[in-house]
C-alpha positions in Angstrom: -64.5 72.7 14.0 -64.9 73.7 17.6 -62.4 73.2 20.4 -64.2 70.1 21.8 -63.4 68.1 18.7 -59.7 68.8 18.9 -57.5 66.0 20.5 -54.8 68.3 21.9 -56.7 69.9 24.7 -57.9 66.4 25.9 -54.4 65.0 25.9 -53.1 68.1 27.8 -55.9 67.7 30.4 -55.1 64.0 30.7 -51.4 64.5 31.2 -51.6 67.5 33.5 -54.9 67.3 35.4 -55.5 63.5 35.6 -52.1 61.9 35.8 -50.4 64.4 38.0 -53.3 66.1 39.7 -55.8 63.3 40.4 -53.6 60.2 40.3 -50.6 61.9 42.0 -48.2 60.2 39.6 -44.7 61.4 39.2 -43.8 64.0 36.6 -41.5 61.3 34.9 -44.6 59.1 34.4 -46.3 62.1 32.8 -43.4 62.5 30.5 -43.4 58.8 29.6 -47.1 59.1 28.6 -46.3 62.2 26.6 -43.5 60.6 24.8 -45.6 57.5 24.0 -48.3 59.7 22.5 -45.8 61.6 20.5 -44.8 58.3 18.9 -48.2 56.8 18.7 -50.2 59.6 17.0 -47.9 60.1 14.0 -47.7 56.3 13.6 -51.5 56.1 13.5 -51.6 59.0 11.0 -49.1 57.2 8.8 -51.2 54.0 8.8 -54.3 56.0 7.9 -56.0 55.5 11.2 -57.8 58.3 13.1 -57.2 58.4 16.8 -60.5 60.2 17.4 -62.8 57.5 16.1 -64.0 54.4 17.8 -63.1 51.0 16.3 -66.8 50.2 15.4 -67.1 53.1 12.9 
């Protein structure tokens, strides 16, 4: 498995580069998105869903 298939670097890039850097959103907004993802991803895993797959697969 190579690094491009890992979800973590993409989430980090979204939170740091896109939300704060490009969209100029507040750090608190970044933290809210981070906290939401910390709740969502384990929930999806517990339900047997994969976060990296599209719904049509």
